[in-house]
Structure formats: C-alpha cells, structure tokens
C-alpha positions in Angstrom: 14.9 10.1 -2.7 17.1 10.1 -5.7 16.1 10.9 -9.2 16.4 7.3 -10.5 14.0 6.0 -7.9 11.5 8.7 -8.7 11.8 7.9 -12.4 11.2 4.2 -11.8 8.1 4.9 -9.6 6.8 7.3 -12.3 7.4 4.6 -14.9 5.2 2.1 -13.0 2.5 4.8 -12.6 2.7 5.6 -16.3 2.2 2.0 -17.4 -0.7 1.5 -14.9 -2.3 4.6 -16.4 -1.8 3.3 -19.9 -3.2 -0.1 -18.9 -6.3 1.5 -17.4 -7.0 3.7 -20.4 -6.1 1.5 -23.3 -8.2 -0.7 -25.6 -8.7 -4.2 -24.4 -6.6 -5.4 -27.3 -3.5 -3.9 -25.7 -4.2 -4.8 -22.1 -1.8 -7.9 -22.0 1.1 -5.9 -23.4 0.8 -3.1 -20.9 0.3 -5.6 -18.1 3.6 -7.2 -19.0 5.2 -3.7 -19.0 3.8 -3.1 -15.6 5.4 -6.3 -14.3 8.7 -5.4 -15.8 8.7 -1.9 -14.4 7.7 -3.2 -10.9 10.5 -5.7 -11.1 13.1 -3.0 -11.9 11.7 -0.8 -9.1 11.9 -3.7 -6.6 15.5 -4.6 -7.7 16.6 -1.0 -7.3 14.9 -0.6 -3.9 16.5 -3.9 -2.7 20.0 -2.6 -3.6 19.8 1.0 -2.5 16.8 1.3 -0.1 16.1 -2.0 1.6 14.2 -0.3 4.4 11.5 0.7 1.9 10.7 -3.0 1.2 9.9 -3.7 4.9 6.1 -3.7 5.4 5.3 -2.5 8.9 1.9 -2.2 10.4 1.4 1.4 11.5 -0.8 0.3 14.3 -1.2 -3.1 16.0 -4.7 -4.5 15.8 -6.8 -4.0 19.0 -8.4 -6.9 20.6 -12.1 -7.3 20.0 -14.3 -5.6 22.6 -18.0 -6.3 22.6 -20.4 -3.3 22.5 -21.9 -4.4 25.8 -18.6 -4.2 27.6 -17.7 -0.9 26.0 -21.0 0.8 27.0 -20.9 -0.7 30.5 -18.0 1.7 31.4 -20.2 4.7 30.7 -23.1 3.2 32.7 -20.8 2.6 35.7 -19.5 6.2 35.4 -23.0 7.6 35.5 -23.8 5.6 38.7 -20.6 6.8 40.5 -21.2 10.5 39.7 
C-alpha cells in the first residue's frame, strides 16, 4: 500500500472517531466530512487499486442441513462399529 492510500484511510477513521466522540450539535458536520473522506478514498481506490473494491465472499454459504440428518451419521457409525 502506498502512503496516500494509508492517509486517506486514516482520514476516514479520524472523522469516524470525531463523529462518535463529539457533541450532538456537531454530528451533522462530521457526518458530511465522513462522506467526503469516503468518496475521496473510493475514487483513489478505483483509479489505483480496483481489485480492492471487489467484494468477494470468503466462503460460500453451505446448504442447510437439519440436525436430525447431521446426527444420523453418528448413529449409523455407532451401529457399524
């Protein structure tokens, strides 16, 4: 990662921290700053690191398996042994 990307990410984190710790009077201003910082970060990523914008699932969801079917395998194993 280059330095500019790191600074943009830190900028987003900083404004999120400021939003979470500020008085309710300033919430809207910091929320606007968060949106601007995220937009700048997304623009930079789309130009220089487009692979970071892809959202891949790390694991594919497994099909649902009822508990009865799951424990039946162990019951059958006990009978065979």
